[in-house]
C-alpha positions in Angstrom: -67.5 100.4 -15.1 -67.4 103.3 -17.6 -68.6 101.0 -20.4 -71.5 99.7 -18.4 -72.4 103.2 -17.2 -72.3 104.5 -20.8 -74.8 101.8 -22.0 -77.5 102.7 -19.4 -80.4 104.8 -20.6 -80.3 107.1 -17.5 -77.0 106.8 -15.6 -77.6 107.4 -11.9 -75.9 110.6 -10.8 -74.6 109.0 -7.6 -72.7 106.2 -9.4 -71.4 108.7 -12.0 -70.0 110.9 -9.3 -68.5 107.9 -7.5 -66.7 106.8 -10.6 -65.4 110.3 -11.2 -64.1 110.5 -7.6 -62.4 107.1 -8.1 -60.7 108.3 -11.3 -59.5 111.5 -9.5 -58.0 109.4 -6.7 -56.4 107.0 -9.1 -54.9 109.9 -11.1 -53.3 111.2 -7.9 -51.8 107.9 -7.1 -50.5 107.6 -10.7 -48.9 111.0 -10.4 -47.4 110.0 -7.1 -45.9 106.8 -8.4 -44.8 107.7 -11.9 -44.7 111.5 -12.0 -46.3 113.8 -14.6 -46.7 112.3 -18.1 -46.7 115.7 -19.7 -43.4 116.7 -18.0 -41.6 113.6 -19.3 -40.5 115.6 -22.4 -36.9 116.4 -22.9 -35.8 119.4 -20.9 -38.7 119.5 -18.5 -37.9 119.7 -14.8 -39.8 117.0 -13.0 -40.1 116.0 -9.4 -38.0 112.9 -8.6 -39.9 109.6 -8.4 -39.0 106.4 -6.5 -37.6 105.1 -9.7 -35.3 108.1 -10.1 -33.9 107.8 -6.6 -33.3 104.1 -7.0 -31.4 104.6 -10.3 -29.1 107.2 -8.6 -28.5 104.9 -5.6 -27.9 101.9 -7.8 -25.2 103.7 -9.7 -22.8 102.9 -6.8 -23.3 99.2 -7.1 -21.8 99.0 -10.6 -18.5 100.7 -9.9 -15.3 99.1 -8.4 -15.0 101.7 -5.6 -18.4 101.2 -4.1 -21.1 103.8 -3.4 -20.2 107.4 -2.9 -21.5 109.2 0.1 -24.2 110.9 -2.1 -25.4 107.5 -3.3 -25.5 106.1 0.2 -27.5 109.1 1.3 -29.9 108.7 -1.7 -31.1 105.3 -0.4 -33.2 107.1 2.2 -35.1 109.0 -0.5 -36.9 106.0 -2.1 -37.6 104.5 1.3 -39.3 107.8 2.4 -41.2 108.1 -1.0 -42.3 104.5 -0.8 -43.6 104.9 2.7 -45.7 107.9 1.6 -46.9 106.0 -1.4 -48.0 103.0 0.7 -49.8 105.4 3.1 -51.6 106.9 0.1 -52.6 103.5 -1.2 -53.9 102.5 2.2 -55.9 105.6 2.4 -57.3 105.0 -1.1 -58.2 101.4 -0.2 -59.9 102.4 3.1 -61.9 105.2 1.4 -63.0 103.0 -1.5 -63.3 99.5 0.0 -67.1 99.9 0.7 -66.8 98.5 4.2 
């Protein structure tokens, strides 16, 4: 869409603002799923993502003694995060589906 919009002589303001709002919403979803790209540097404190919680919880599956209580408790975190992410995706879809 950006490419087509950049080639028009006079881009309509309404379409331009709609594309901008879509990008903002997609950036929020990206941050929710993958965390902050700028904070991925070594030493930066980041908010845990679904992938983080799953890595911690999966650590108990590779040992011979089974999962620790902390690892068992950690399984609830990705479930909760995933539910919130699915809710955000559904809201995005409902807002931008055009129906």
